[in-house]
MIDOSE-1310 file (N, C-alpha, C; in nm, 2 decimals, decimal comma, always signed):
residues 262
xxxx	+5,91/+9,36/+8,31/+5,88/+9,32/+8,47/+5,96/+9,50/+8,50; +5,82/+9,56/+8,58/+5,83/+9,68/+8,60/+5,96/+9,69/+8,69; +6,05/+9,84/+8,70/+6,17/+9,86/+8,82/+6,17/+9,84/+8,97; +6,04/+9,89/+9,01/+6,00/+9,89/+9,14/+5,94/+9,76/+9,17
xxxx	+5,97/+9,67/+9,08/+5,92/+9,51/+9,10/+6,08/+9,44/+9,04; +6,14/+9,50/+9,01/+6,29/+9,44/+8,99/+6,39/+9,52/+9,10; +6,36/+9,61/+9,18/+6,39/+9,62/+9,32/+6,40/+9,54/+9,37; +6,25/+9,56/+9,44/+6,22/+9,46/+9,50/+6,28/+9,32/+9,53
xxxx	+6,30/+9,27/+9,42/+6,29/+9,15/+9,38/+6,50/+9,17/+9,32; +6,58/+9,22/+9,43/+6,70/+9,27/+9,35/+6,81/+9,17/+9,44; +6,71/+9,06/+9,51/+6,82/+9,00/+9,67/+6,94/+8,91/+9,60; +7,01/+8,85/+9,71/+7,05/+8,73/+9,63/+7,00/+8,65/+9,61
xxxx	+7,03/+8,57/+9,48/+7,03/+8,43/+9,48/+7,15/+8,32/+9,52; +7,13/+8,23/+9,58/+7,31/+8,16/+9,66/+7,25/+8,05/+9,57; +7,16/+7,99/+9,56/+7,15/+7,88/+9,48/+7,06/+7,88/+9,27; +7,17/+7,84/+9,22/+7,15/+7,84/+9,04/+7,15/+7,72/+9,00
xxxx	+7,09/+7,71/+8,91/+7,10/+7,55/+8,83/+7,22/+7,58/+8,79; +7,29/+7,41/+8,82/+7,43/+7,43/+8,73/+7,37/+7,39/+8,60; +7,31/+7,31/+8,57/+7,28/+7,23/+8,46/+7,19/+7,35/+8,32; +7,20/+7,44/+8,34/+7,16/+7,56/+8,25/+7,16/+7,64/+8,24
xxxx	+7,28/+7,68/+8,11/+7,38/+7,76/+8,04/+7,28/+7,90/+8,01; +7,37/+8,00/+8,06/+7,34/+8,17/+8,04/+7,36/+8,19/+7,90; +7,23/+8,24/+7,85/+7,27/+8,29/+7,68/+7,32/+8,38/+7,72; +7,46/+8,42/+7,58/+7,53/+8,52/+7,60/+7,47/+8,67/+7,60
xxxx	+7,39/+8,66/+7,50/+7,32/+8,81/+7,50/+7,26/+8,88/+7,67; +7,21/+8,74/+7,69/+7,17/+8,83/+7,83/+7,26/+8,88/+7,95; +7,45/+8,84/+7,97/+7,53/+8,89/+8,01/+7,53/+9,02/+7,92; +7,50/+9,06/+7,79/+7,56/+9,12/+7,72/+7,48/+9,25/+7,76
xxxx	+7,33/+9,23/+7,79/+7,29/+9,33/+7,82/+7,30/+9,39/+7,99; +7,37/+9,25/+8,07/+7,44/+9,29/+8,21/+7,52/+9,45/+8,14; +7,56/+9,40/+8,06/+7,73/+9,50/+8,02/+7,73/+9,63/+7,96; +7,58/+9,60/+7,97/+7,58/+9,77/+7,85/+7,49/+9,81/+7,92
xxxx	+7,39/+9,75/+8,04/+7,36/+9,87/+8,14/+7,45/+9,89/+8,26; +7,55/+9,82/+8,28/+7,70/+9,93/+8,36/+7,76/+10,00/+8,28; +7,76/+9,98/+8,17/+7,84/+10,07/+8,10/+7,77/+10,23/+8,05; +7,68/+10,20/+8,06/+7,63/+10,37/+8,10/+7,59/+10,40/+8,20
xxxx	+7,63/+10,34/+8,31/+7,64/+10,41/+8,42/+7,71/+10,56/+8,45; +7,63/+10,62/+8,54/+7,68/+10,74/+8,57/+7,80/+10,71/+8,67; +7,93/+10,75/+8,64/+8,08/+10,74/+8,66/+8,17/+10,91/+8,66; +8,17/+10,95/+8,78/+8,24/+11,08/+8,78/+8,37/+11,13/+8,64
xxxx	+8,33/+11,23/+8,59/+8,46/+11,29/+8,47/+8,38/+11,20/+8,32; +8,32/+11,11/+8,36/+8,33/+11,01/+8,27/+8,38/+10,91/+8,23; +8,48/+10,91/+8,34/+8,63/+10,83/+8,28/+8,56/+10,70/+8,30; +8,47/+10,60/+8,39/+8,41/+10,50/+8,30/+8,48/+10,38/+8,37
xxxx	+8,56/+10,37/+8,45/+8,65/+10,29/+8,49/+8,64/+10,15/+8,51; +8,49/+10,09/+8,55/+8,42/+10,00/+8,50/+8,46/+9,84/+8,47; +8,51/+9,79/+8,47/+8,59/+9,65/+8,36/+8,49/+9,55/+8,46; +8,50/+9,44/+8,31/+8,50/+9,33/+8,33/+8,56/+9,25/+8,33
xxxx	+8,53/+9,10/+8,35/+8,55/+8,96/+8,26/+8,53/+8,87/+8,34; +8,39/+8,80/+8,19/+8,29/+8,72/+8,27/+8,32/+8,60/+8,20; +8,37/+8,52/+8,32/+8,36/+8,42/+8,32/+8,29/+8,31/+8,28; +8,29/+8,19/+8,16/+8,21/+8,10/+8,14/+8,24/+7,95/+8,23
xxxx	+8,17/+7,94/+8,31/+8,23/+7,73/+8,35/+8,25/+7,66/+8,27; +8,19/+7,67/+8,16/+8,16/+7,55/+8,09/+8,29/+7,56/+8,00; +8,34/+7,70/+7,95/+8,48/+7,71/+7,84/+8,59/+7,71/+7,88; +8,53/+7,82/+8,04/+8,68/+7,90/+8,09/+8,80/+7,73/+8,15
xxxx	+8,91/+7,81/+8,16/+9,03/+7,72/+8,22/+9,02/+7,65/+8,35; +9,08/+7,53/+8,37/+9,05/+7,50/+8,52/+9,12/+7,63/+8,58; +9,24/+7,70/+8,54/+9,30/+7,75/+8,64/+9,27/+7,88/+8,68; +9,16/+7,95/+8,58/+9,08/+8,06/+8,66/+8,94/+8,02/+8,71
xxxx	+8,91/+7,88/+8,73/+8,82/+7,87/+8,78/+8,88/+7,86/+8,94; +8,99/+7,77/+8,90/+9,06/+7,77/+9,08/+9,08/+7,85/+9,11; +9,12/+8,00/+9,10/+9,15/+8,09/+9,12/+9,03/+8,20/+9,14; +8,91/+8,17/+9,11/+8,82/+8,31/+9,10/+8,69/+8,18/+9,29
xxxx	+8,74/+8,02/+9,27/+8,65/+8,01/+9,35/+8,66/+8,07/+9,50; +8,57/+8,12/+9,56/+8,57/+8,19/+9,71/+8,56/+8,08/+9,81; +8,65/+8,10/+9,94/+8,69/+8,04/+10,06/+8,55/+8,00/+10,18; +8,49/+8,18/+10,09/+8,39/+8,12/+10,20/+8,25/+8,12/+10,07
xxxx	+8,15/+8,01/+10,16/+8,04/+7,96/+10,01/+8,09/+7,97/+9,86; +8,20/+7,84/+9,89/+8,28/+7,86/+9,77/+8,15/+7,74/+9,70; +8,07/+7,70/+9,71/+7,95/+7,62/+9,63/+7,91/+7,73/+9,52; +7,90/+7,80/+9,49/+7,85/+7,94/+9,48/+7,85/+7,96/+9,33
xxxx	+8,00/+7,95/+9,34/+8,13/+7,95/+9,24/+8,17/+7,86/+9,16; +8,16/+7,75/+9,23/+8,14/+7,58/+9,14/+7,99/+7,60/+9,12; +7,91/+7,59/+9,10/+7,76/+7,61/+9,08/+7,73/+7,66/+8,95; +7,76/+7,81/+8,96/+7,69/+7,92/+8,87/+7,74/+7,87/+8,74
xxxx	+7,66/+7,93/+8,61/+7,76/+7,88/+8,48/+7,81/+7,99/+8,45; +7,77/+8,10/+8,54/+7,85/+8,20/+8,48/+7,95/+8,34/+8,61; +8,03/+8,34/+8,60/+8,11/+8,44/+8,73/+8,15/+8,55/+8,63; +8,10/+8,69/+8,70/+8,12/+8,82/+8,63/+8,24/+8,88/+8,72
xxxx	+8,33/+8,86/+8,70/+8,46/+8,91/+8,79/+8,46/+9,12/+8,75; +8,43/+9,18/+8,85/+8,38/+9,31/+8,80/+8,55/+9,36/+8,89; +8,60/+9,46/+8,83/+8,70/+9,53/+8,86/+8,73/+9,68/+8,81; +8,82/+9,77/+8,90/+8,80/+9,91/+8,86/+8,99/+9,92/+8,78
xxxx	+8,91/+9,95/+8,65/+9,13/+9,99/+8,59/+9,16/+10,12/+8,65; +9,23/+10,14/+8,72/+9,26/+10,29/+8,74/+9,33/+10,36/+8,60; +9,42/+10,26/+8,55/+9,42/+10,39/+8,43/+9,32/+10,39/+8,32; +9,19/+10,40/+8,37/+9,05/+10,46/+8,28/+9,16/+10,62/+8,30
xxxx	+9,22/+10,64/+8,46/+9,16/+10,78/+8,49/+9,27/+10,84/+8,42; +9,40/+10,80/+8,33/+9,53/+10,87/+8,24/+9,45/+10,94/+8,15; +9,28/+10,86/+8,11/+9,27/+10,93/+7,97/+9,17/+11,04/+7,99; +9,21/+11,09/+8,17/+9,03/+11,19/+8,20/+9,06/+11,28/+8,14
xxxx	+9,18/+11,32/+8,05/+9,09/+11,47/+7,94/+9,00/+11,45/+7,81; +9,11/+11,35/+7,80/+9,01/+11,31/+7,67/+8,83/+11,26/+7,76; +8,85/+11,26/+7,85/+8,70/+11,24/+7,88/+8,58/+11,34/+7,86; +8,67/+11,47/+7,92/+8,64/+11,59/+7,94/+8,57/+11,64/+7,85
xxxx	+8,70/+11,66/+7,72/+8,65/+11,69/+7,56/+8,54/+11,66/+7,58; +8,52/+11,44/+7,58/+8,39/+11,39/+7,51/+8,27/+11,48/+7,61; +8,26/+11,57/+7,66/+8,17/+11,61/+7,77/+8,12/+11,73/+7,71; +8,22/+11,79/+7,64/+8,20/+11,91/+7,62/+8,14/+11,90/+7,53
xxxx	+8,21/+11,83/+7,36/+8,12/+11,83/+7,29/+7,97/+11,78/+7,29; +7,98/+11,73/+7,36/+7,83/+11,64/+7,41/+7,78/+11,72/+7,46; +7,79/+11,80/+7,49/+7,70/+11,95/+7,54/+7,65/+11,98/+7,63; +7,74/+11,83/+7,76/+7,70/+11,83/+7,87/+7,81/+11,88/+7,94
xxxx	+7,94/+11,92/+7,90/+7,99/+12,01/+8,05/+8,01/+12,13/+7,96; +7,97/+12,26/+8,05/+8,09/+12,41/+7,98/+7,91/+12,50/+7,92; +7,91/+12,54/+7,91/+7,91/+12,69/+7,83/+7,89/+12,83/+7,80; +7,84/+12,81/+7,71/+7,87/+13,01/+7,60/+8,01/+13,00/+7,51
xxxx	+8,05/+13,09/+7,47/+8,24/+13,13/+7,46/+8,27/+13,08/+7,56; +8,42/+13,00/+7,47/+8,54/+13,03/+7,55/+8,59/+12,92/+7,67; +8,40/+12,81/+7,62/+8,46/+12,72/+7,69/+8,53/+12,57/+7,70; +8,57/+12,60/+7,56/+8,67/+12,49/+7,54/+8,83/+12,56/+7,57
xxxx	+8,89/+12,67/+7,57/+8,95/+12,74/+7,65/+8,93/+12,75/+7,81; +8,82/+12,79/+7,82/+8,88/+12,70/+8,00/+8,89/+12,53/+8,06; +8,81/+12,47/+7,93/+8,85/+12,33/+7,96/+8,98/+12,29/+7,99; +9,09/+12,41/+7,87/+9,20/+12,31/+7,82/+9,25/+12,46/+7,99
xxxx	+9,24/+12,52/+7,99/+9,30/+12,61/+8,08/+9,28/+12,59/+8,28; +9,21/+12,58/+8,29/+9,14/+12,54/+8,39/+9,13/+12,38/+8,48; +9,01/+12,34/+8,43/+8,97/+12,25/+8,45/+9,06/+12,07/+8,47; +9,08/+12,11/+8,31/+9,22/+11,93/+8,28/+9,31/+11,95/+8,38
xxxx	+9,37/+12,08/+8,40/+9,52/+12,11/+8,47/+9,49/+12,08/+8,66; +9,35/+12,06/+8,69/+9,29/+12,02/+8,83/+9,30/+11,89/+8,82; +9,22/+11,84/+8,74/+9,19/+11,68/+8,69/+9,34/+11,64/+8,74; +9,42/+11,68/+8,59/+9,57/+11,67/+8,62/+9,66/+11,60/+8,78
xxxx	+9,60/+11,76/+8,85/+9,67/+11,76/+8,93/+9,63/+11,68/+9,08; +9,53/+11,59/+9,03/+9,46/+11,46/+9,15/+9,47/+11,39/+9,10; +9,55/+11,38/+9,01/+9,49/+11,20/+8,89/+9,55/+11,10/+8,99; +9,64/+11,12/+9,10/+9,70/+11,01/+9,13/+9,64/+10,95/+9,28
xxxx	+9,57/+11,14/+9,32/+9,47/+11,06/+9,42/+9,34/+11,03/+9,40; +9,28/+11,02/+9,27/+9,12/+11,00/+9,19/+9,15/+10,85/+9,15; +9,33/+10,80/+9,17/+9,36/+10,65/+9,17/+9,29/+10,55/+9,26; +9,31/+10,58/+9,42/+9,25/+10,54/+9,50/+9,21/+10,55/+9,49
xxxx	+9,12/+10,43/+9,62/+9,01/+10,33/+9,66/+8,90/+10,50/+9,74; +8,76/+10,48/+9,66/+8,64/+10,61/+9,77/+8,62/+10,62/+9,59; +8,58/+10,73/+9,58/+8,47/+10,75/+9,47/+8,47/+10,64/+9,34; +8,53/+10,59/+9,25/+8,58/+10,54/+9,15/+8,48/+10,36/+9,23
xxxx	+8,50/+10,37/+9,34/+8,44/+10,21/+9,38/+8,30/+10,27/+9,40; +8,23/+10,41/+9,34/+8,13/+10,41/+9,45/+8,02/+10,43/+9,31; +8,07/+10,48/+9,22/+8,05/+10,45/+9,10/+8,04/+10,32/+9,03; +8,19/+10,24/+9,05/+8,13/+10,14/+9,03/+8,04/+10,10/+9,05
xxxx	+8,01/+10,08/+9,19/+7,92/+10,05/+9,25/+7,75/+10,01/+9,16; +7,73/+10,16/+9,12/+7,61/+10,20/+9,03/+7,61/+10,10/+8,95; +7,72/+10,13/+8,81/+7,72/+10,04/+8,75/+7,63/+9,87/+8,83; +7,76/+9,82/+8,88/+7,73/+9,68/+8,89/+7,57/+9,65/+8,92
xxxx	+7,51/+9,70/+8,96/+7,32/+9,74/+9,06/+7,29/+9,75/+8,93; +7,29/+9,83/+8,84/+7,21/+9,82/+8,68/+7,25/+9,72/+8,63; +7,38/+9,67/+8,67/+7,33/+9,56/+8,57/+7,28/+9,43/+8,63; +7,28/+9,45/+8,77/+7,24/+9,34/+8,83/+7,06/+9,34/+8,79
xxxx	+7,02/+9,51/+8,87/+6,84/+9,51/+8,71/+6,86/+9,45/+8,63; +6,92/+9,42/+8,52/+6,91/+9,39/+8,41/+6,89/+9,23/+8,42; +6,99/+9,20/+8,52/+7,03/+9,07/+8,54/+6,81/+9,06/+8,58; +6,77/+9,09/+8,70/+6,71/+9,07/+8,78/+6,56/+9,03/+8,60
xxxx	+6,55/+9,13/+8,51/+6,44/+9,15/+8,46/+6,44/+9,06/+8,33; +6,58/+8,94/+8,30/+6,58/+8,89/+8,28/+6,57/+8,74/+8,30; +6,49/+8,76/+8,43/+6,46/+8,61/+8,49/+6,61/+8,52/+8,56; +6,69/+8,60/+8,56/+6,80/+8,54/+8,63/+6,82/+8,58/+8,76
xxxx	+6,94/+8,56/+8,82/+6,97/+8,49/+8,95/+7,14/+8,59/+9,01; +7,14/+8,65/+9,11/+7,33/+8,68/+9,12/+7,31/+8,66/+9,21; +7,45/+8,65/+9,24/+7,49/+8,73/+9,39/+7,62/+8,75/+9,45; +7,63/+8,80/+9,46/+7,81/+8,96/+9,50/+7,87/+8,85/+9,63
xxxx	+7,96/+8,80/+9,56/+8,08/+8,76/+9,69/+8,23/+8,83/+9,69; +8,32/+8,86/+9,76/+8,45/+8,92/+9,79/+8,49/+8,82/+9,77; +8,60/+8,82/+9,80/+8,81/+8,68/+9,77/+8,89/+8,75/+9,85; +8,99/+8,66/+9,89/+9,12/+8,73/+9,92/+9,15/+8,72/+9,84
xxxx	+9,17/+8,59/+9,71/+9,30/+8,59/+9,62/+9,26/+8,70/+9,53; +9,25/+8,79/+9,58/+9,23/+8,94/+9,39/+9,35/+8,88/+9,33; +9,53/+8,87/+9,42/+9,60/+8,89/+9,27/+9,62/+8,71/+9,21; +9,58/+8,62/+9,28/+9,55/+8,51/+9,23/+9,53/+8,52/+9,09
xxxx	+9,37/+8,57/+9,15/+9,24/+8,58/+9,06/+9,32/+8,70/+8,95; +9,38/+8,72/+8,95/+9,41/+8,93/+8,87/+9,54/+8,84/+8,75; +9,62/+8,76/+8,88/+9,75/+8,68/+8,75/+9,62/+8,53/+8,64; +9,55/+8,47/+8,74/+9,49/+8,37/+8,61/+9,43/+8,39/+8,50
xxxx	+9,37/+8,53/+8,50/+9,26/+8,63/+8,40/+9,38/+8,68/+8,36; +9,45/+8,72/+8,34/+9,61/+8,75/+8,26/+9,57/+8,93/+8,32; +9,47/+8,97/+8,40/+9,49/+9,11/+8,44/+9,60/+9,18/+8,47; +9,61/+9,32/+8,44/+9,77/+9,39/+8,46/+9,71/+9,48/+8,57
xxxx	+9,80/+9,53/+8,68/+9,83/+9,54/+8,77/+9,78/+9,66/+8,83; +9,72/+9,72/+8,69/+9,66/+9,85/+8,77/+9,48/+9,81/+8,80; +9,45/+9,68/+8,76/+9,31/+9,66/+8,80/+9,35/+9,59/+8,91; +9,19/+9,68/+9,03/+9,19/+9,64/+9,14/+9,05/+9,56/+9,16
xxxx	+9,05/+9,44/+9,14/+8,92/+9,39/+9,15/+8,79/+9,41/+9,24; +8,64/+9,48/+9,25/+8,56/+9,52/+9,27/+8,49/+9,38/+9,34; +8,41/+9,34/+9,32/+8,34/+9,22/+9,33/+8,33/+9,11/+9,24; +8,25/+8,97/+9,26/+8,24/+8,82/+9,15/+8,13/+8,90/+9,18
xxxx	+8,04/+8,79/+9,08/+7,92/+8,83/+9,10/+7,85/+8,73/+9,03; +7,80/+8,60/+9,10/+7,74/+8,44/+9,00/+7,65/+8,50/+8,94; +7,59/+8,44/+8,84/+7,49/+8,46/+8,76/+7,39/+8,36/+8,66; +7,32/+8,27/+8,67/+7,30/+8,28/+8,65/+7,10/+8,21/+8,66
xxxx	+7,02/+8,09/+8,67/+6,89/+8,09/+8,71/+6,85/+8,01/+8,84; +6,77/+8,10/+8,85/+6,75/+8,07/+9,03/+6,70/+7,93/+9,02; +6,76/+7,78/+9,15/+6,70/+7,70/+9,14/+6,61/+7,66/+9,26; +6,61/+7,82/+9,31/+6,49/+7,87/+9,41/+6,40/+7,98/+9,38
xxxx	+6,29/+7,95/+9,44/+6,20/+8,00/+9,41/+6,18/+8,20/+9,44; +6,14/+8,23/+9,33/+6,19/+8,37/+9,31/+6,15/+8,46/+9,39; +6,09/+8,38/+9,58/+6,09/+8,52/+9,68/+6,20/+8,47/+9,74; +6,29/+8,38/+9,68/+6,42/+8,30/+9,78/+6,35/+8,29/+9,92
xxxx	+6,30/+8,30/+9,97/+6,32/+8,28/+10,11/+6,21/+8,47/+10,22; +6,19/+8,53/+10,13/+6,12/+8,65/+10,14/+6,20/+8,76/+10,13; +6,19/+8,88/+10,10/+6,22/+8,99/+10,14/+6,36/+9,01/+10,24; +6,49/+9,03/+10,26/+6,58/+9,03/+10,36/+6,56/+9,14/+10,44
xxxx	+6,59/+9,12/+10,51/+6,59/+9,22/+10,62/+6,67/+9,35/+10,62; +6,64/+9,43/+10,67/+6,71/+9,57/+10,65/+6,62/+9,67/+10,77; +6,75/+9,77/+10,80/+6,72/+9,81/+10,90/+6,58/+9,93/+10,93; +6,56/+9,96/+11,05/+6,46/+10,08/+10,96/+6,45/+10,23/+10,92
xxxx	+6,37/+10,25/+10,83/+6,42/+10,34/+10,80/+6,47/+10,44/+10,81; +6,39/+10,49/+10,95/+6,40/+10,60/+10,99/+6,55/+10,62/+11,08; +6,61/+10,51/+11,11/+6,75/+10,46/+11,21/+6,83/+10,53/+11,03; +6,85/+10,55/+10,93/+6,90/+10,53/+10,86/+6,91/+10,63/+10,71
xxxx	+6,82/+10,70/+10,77/+6,79/+10,84/+10,69/+6,75/+10,99/+10,83; +6,78/+11,08/+10,76/+6,80/+11,22/+10,84/+6,70/+11,33/+10,73; +6,69/+11,42/+10,81/+6,62/+11,56/+10,72/+6,67/+11,64/+10,81; +6,74/+11,72/+10,70/+6,81/+11,88/+10,72/+6,92/+11,88/+10,85
xxxx	+6,92/+11,77/+10,95/+7,06/+11,74/+11,00/+7,01/+11,65/+11,09; +7,15/+11,56/+11,09/+7,20/+11,45/+11,20/+7,05/+11,42/+11,33; +7,03/+11,30/+11,34/+6,93/+11,25/+11,43/+6,79/+11,27/+11,40; +6,74/+11,40/+11,30/+6,59/+11,37/+11,28/+6,56/+11,31/+11,16
xxxx	+6,46/+11,26/+11,19/+6,43/+11,12/+11,09/+6,37/+11,20/+11,02; +6,42/+11,11/+10,89/+6,31/+11,18/+10,77/+6,17/+11,15/+10,81; +6,09/+11,18/+10,78/+5,96/+11,18/+10,81/+5,95/+11,04/+10,69; +5,88/+10,93/+10,73/+5,82/+10,80/+10,63/+5,64/+10,81/+10,61
xxxx	+5,60/+10,86/+10,53/+5,52/+10,90/+10,49/+5,44/+10,67/+10,43; +5,35/+10,69/+10,51/+5,30/+10,55/+10,49/+5,21/+10,54/+10,41; +5,16/+10,63/+10,32/+5,11/+10,58/+10,18/+5,22/+10,54/+10,10; +5,30/+10,60/+10,09/+5,43/+10,58/+10,02/+5,41/+10,47/+10,05
xxxx	+5,49/+10,42/+10,15/+5,49/+10,23/+10,24/+5,40/+10,16/+10,09; +5,26/+10,15/+10,18/+5,14/+10,13/+10,05/+5,17/+10,10/+9,89; +5,20/+10,23/+9,84/+5,22/+10,26/+9,70/+5,33/+10,13/+9,68; +5,41/+10,14/+9,77/+5,57/+10,05/+9,73/+5,52/+9,86/+9,75
xxxx	+5,46/+9,90/+9,84/+5,45/+9,74/+9,83/+5,34/+9,71/+9,74; +5,23/+9,73/+9,70/+5,19/+9,82/+9,58/+5,19/+9,68/+9,48; +5,34/+9,78/+9,40/+5,48/+9,75/+9,31/+5,51/+9,66/+9,35; +5,49/+9,59/+9,44/+5,64/+9,50/+9,45/+5,77/+9,51/+9,49
xxxx	+5,78/+9,65/+9,53/+5,95/+9,69/+9,59/+5,94/+9,66/+9,68; +5,87/+9,67/+9,76/+5,85/+9,63/+9,93/+5,77/+9,52/+9,97; +5,82/+9,39/+9,95/+5,74/+9,22/+9,94/+5,73/+9,17/+10,08; +5,65/+9,08/+10,09/+5,67/+8,97/+10,22/+5,84/+8,93/+10,28
xxxx	+5,86/+9,01/+10,47/+5,96/+8,96/+10,50/+6,01/+8,86/+10,47; +6,09/+8,83/+10,52/+6,19/+8,72/+10,54/+6,21/+8,66/+10,68; +6,16/+8,54/+10,74/+6,18/+8,41/+10,61/+6,00/+8,36/+10,62; +6,04/+8,36/+10,50/+5,88/+8,29/+10,52/+5,86/+8,13/+10,59
xxxx	+5,73/+8,10/+10,55/+5,73/+7,98/+10,70/+5,77/+7,84/+10,63; +5,78/+7,87/+10,46/+5,87/+7,68/+10,41/+6,09/+7,69/+10,42; +6,09/+7,79/+10,43/+6,20/+7,87/+10,40/+6,29/+7,72/+10,44; +6,29/+7,67/+10,53/+6,40/+7,59/+10,59/+6,37/+7,45/+10,45
xxxx	+6,24/+7,43/+10,48/+6,23/+7,32/+10,40/+6,26/+7,34/+10,27; +6,26/+7,38/+10,17/+6,35/+7,48/+10,05/+6,44/+7,48/+10,10; +6,51/+7,52/+10,17/+6,71/+7,47/+10,13/+6,72/+7,38/+10,18; +6,68/+7,27/+10,23/+6,68/+7,16/+10,25/+6,73/+7,08/+10,13
xxxx	+6,59/+7,04/+10,08/+6,56/+7,04/+9,92/+6,63/+7,13/+9,82; +6,72/+7,25/+9,82/+6,80/+7,27/+9,74/+6,94/+7,20/+9,74; +6,97/+7,24/+9,90/+7,10/+7,17/+9,92/+7,15/+6,99/+9,85; +7,01/+6,89/+9,88/+7,00/+6,77/+9,85/+7,01/+6,76/+9,70
xxxx	+6,92/+6,87/+9,66/+6,96/+6,84/+9,49/+7,04/+6,89/+9,40; +7,09/+6,97/+9,50/+7,23/+7,05/+9,43/+7,38/+6,99/+9,46; +7,32/+6,89/+9,61/+7,45/+6,81/+9,62/+7,56/+6,87/+9,69; +7,51/+6,99/+9,77/+7,59/+7,08/+9,85/+7,60/+6,99/+9,97
xxxx	+7,72/+6,95/+10,01/+7,76/+6,88/+10,11/+7,81/+7,01/+10,23; +7,78/+6,99/+10,37/+7,78/+7,06/+10,49/+7,63/+7,02/+10,55; +7,69/+7,15/+10,67/+7,58/+7,22/+10,72/+7,58/+7,29/+10,80; +7,46/+7,39/+10,85/+7,49/+7,47/+10,92/+7,51/+7,61/+10,79
xx	+7,59/+7,71/+10,84/+7,62/+7,77/+10,68/+7,68/+7,78/+10,55; +7,66/+7,61/+10,58/+7,71/+7,60/+10,40/+7,82/+7,64/+10,37
């Protein structure tokens, strides 16, 4: 699958086949993609606990079940608990030294001295600040996005969920206090069609992006839009006319009780 098409299909799949397990190697490819993502200072604070529903403890499954749309957790063969480990910042100096050796930081004679006497002390002085929510979560998001694209390329569906039970989850999974849970991601083979009802609605391009100054819309070239439609990055918009029938079928087939927002 081409990258543009994978991006176009990178939508939430809330209905997964509970009877079909996900091969560990496919999850590994997702994790490999996340590991290679960019991260400030090469810190790499994005981590994950992968919970396989068929082998995880009842305590772990109970802890990660989300109060909203909890059926997704109950049906998903795999739930990835993505978290940020703030302790990774404590190793910042070593990560910068690695970048220097790799030729990705500094240049010319004296770069080692400049690193030790200038850059590393600066990062040490803001270490506690860099552990706070902010830039770290942005870079973790990049890693999760790459993992999602890897999942789509392998024919998997995913959906990201939040949970107010982060302390309960952390305790059930044996995670230290330095870990800050970012998101839960269900993974499995989609039970719904690849279109999943159509591409989700988004705000107008012109309202989101500006050129040179706020209030000046970035010009949207119709030729580029046509190219992306051809490559399936931009796809037919939701709702497709048969979506309600599909949802009704899925609810009955998967034994999902309730109505409305499920």
